C-alpha positions as CSV (number, residue, x, y, z in Angstrom):
1,X,-58.5,-25.0,-36.1
2,X,-54.8,-24.8,-36.2
3,X,-54.9,-25.1,-32.3
4,X,-56.9,-28.3,-32.6
5,X,-54.5,-29.8,-35.1
6,X,-51.7,-29.2,-32.8
7,X,-52.9,-30.6,-29.7
8,X,-53.4,-33.6,-32.1
9,X,-49.9,-33.3,-33.4
10,X,-48.8,-33.5,-29.5
11,X,-50.8,-36.3,-28.2
12,X,-49.2,-38.0,-31.4
13,X,-45.9,-37.2,-30.5
14,X,-46.5,-38.2,-26.9
15,X,-47.9,-41.8,-28.0
16,X,-44.8,-42.4,-30.2
17,X,-42.4,-41.1,-27.3
18,X,-44.1,-43.4,-24.7
19,X,-43.7,-46.3,-26.9
20,X,-40.1,-45.7,-27.4
21,X,-40.0,-44.9,-23.3
22,X,-41.9,-48.5,-23.1
23,X,-39.4,-50.0,-25.6
24,X,-36.6,-49.0,-23.1
25,X,-37.7,-50.2,-20.5
26,X,-38.5,-53.4,-21.8
27,X,-35.1,-54.0,-22.6
28,X,-34.1,-52.7,-18.9
29,X,-36.5,-54.7,-17.1
30,X,-38.1,-51.5,-16.1
31,X,-41.8,-51.5,-15.0
32,X,-44.1,-48.1,-15.7
33,X,-45.3,-48.2,-12.1
34,X,-49.1,-48.7,-11.0
35,X,-50.4,-45.8,-13.2
36,X,-48.2,-46.4,-16.3
37,X,-47.2,-43.5,-18.6
38,X,-49.3,-40.5,-18.8
39,X,-51.7,-41.4,-21.9
40,X,-53.0,-37.8,-23.7
41,X,-56.7,-38.2,-23.8
42,X,-58.7,-36.3,-26.9
43,X,-62.5,-35.6,-27.2
44,X,-64.4,-36.3,-30.4
45,X,-66.6,-33.0,-29.5
46,X,-63.4,-31.0,-30.3
47,X,-64.0,-31.7,-34.2
48,X,-67.3,-30.9,-34.6
49,X,-66.5,-30.4,-38.4
50,X,-66.2,-34.1,-38.4
51,X,-69.3,-35.1,-36.6
52,X,-70.6,-37.2,-39.9
53,X,-67.2,-39.6,-39.4
54,X,-68.4,-43.3,-37.3
55,X,-67.3,-46.4,-37.3
56,X,-69.1,-49.3,-39.3
57,X,-70.3,-50.7,-35.8
58,X,-71.9,-47.8,-35.4
59,X,-73.6,-47.2,-38.7
60,X,-74.6,-50.8,-38.0
61,X,-76.7,-49.9,-34.9
62,X,-77.5,-46.6,-36.3
63,X,-79.2,-48.6,-39.4
64,X,-80.8,-50.8,-36.8
65,X,-82.2,-48.4,-34.6
66,X,-83.7,-46.7,-38.0
67,X,-85.2,-49.7,-38.9
68,X,-86.9,-50.1,-35.6
69,X,-88.4,-46.8,-34.8
70,X,-88.5,-44.8,-38.2
71,X,-86.1,-42.2,-39.4
72,X,-87.7,-39.6,-37.6
73,X,-87.5,-41.2,-34.5
74,X,-84.0,-42.4,-34.5
75,X,-80.9,-41.4,-32.5
76,X,-77.8,-40.3,-34.7
77,X,-75.0,-41.9,-33.5
78,X,-72.6,-40.1,-30.9
79,X,-69.2,-38.5,-32.4
80,X,-66.5,-41.4,-31.6
81,X,-63.4,-40.3,-34.3
82,X,-60.9,-38.1,-34.0
83,X,-59.5,-37.7,-37.7
84,X,-56.0,-39.3,-38.0
85,X,-55.9,-40.4,-34.3
86,X,-56.6,-43.1,-32.2
87,X,-55.3,-44.0,-28.4
88,X,-52.9,-46.1,-30.3
89,X,-51.1,-43.6,-32.8
90,X,-52.4,-42.9,-36.1
91,X,-55.3,-44.6,-37.3
92,X,-55.6,-44.6,-41.0
93,X,-59.6,-45.6,-40.9
94,X,-59.9,-42.4,-38.7
95,X,-58.9,-40.1,-41.5
96,X,-61.8,-38.8,-43.2
97,X,-60.2,-38.9,-46.6
98,X,-59.9,-42.8,-45.7
99,X,-63.5,-43.5,-44.8
100,X,-66.2,-40.7,-44.9
101,X,-68.6,-41.0,-42.8
102,X,-67.6,-44.6,-41.8
103,X,-69.2,-45.9,-45.2
104,X,-67.5,-48.6,-47.6
105,X,-65.7,-46.2,-50.4
106,X,-66.6,-49.0,-52.6
107,X,-70.3,-49.1,-51.6
108,X,-73.0,-47.0,-53.7
109,X,-74.4,-44.5,-50.7
110,X,-78.0,-45.2,-51.8
111,X,-77.5,-49.0,-50.9
112,X,-77.4,-48.0,-47.3
113,X,-80.9,-49.4,-46.5
114,X,-81.7,-45.7,-45.9
115,X,-83.2,-44.8,-49.1
116,X,-80.9,-41.7,-49.1
117,X,-77.8,-41.0,-51.7
């Protein structure tokens, strides 16, 4: 677990540094070349403990799938969120404490249309 967090911290540091390099390059009038700066790629599957984090769009699609084929045949949404990380840097909506399970924190979970609390 500590290595995953370290990897995320390194990725965020690289993203922050890239933004600074891009700012400096724009001041100097330099382009980053055809491929641009290297951007770290993290996989949501590296955080299996956060498999319940989903975007509102994924949850909407899942609810539609449940309505169409039933809960037993519905396909679970894929893992797509890395806690506290987005390709552009820190994304508060990707934090497990901000929006658990992608749900609206002010909304009653029993009213999600799935009949479960």
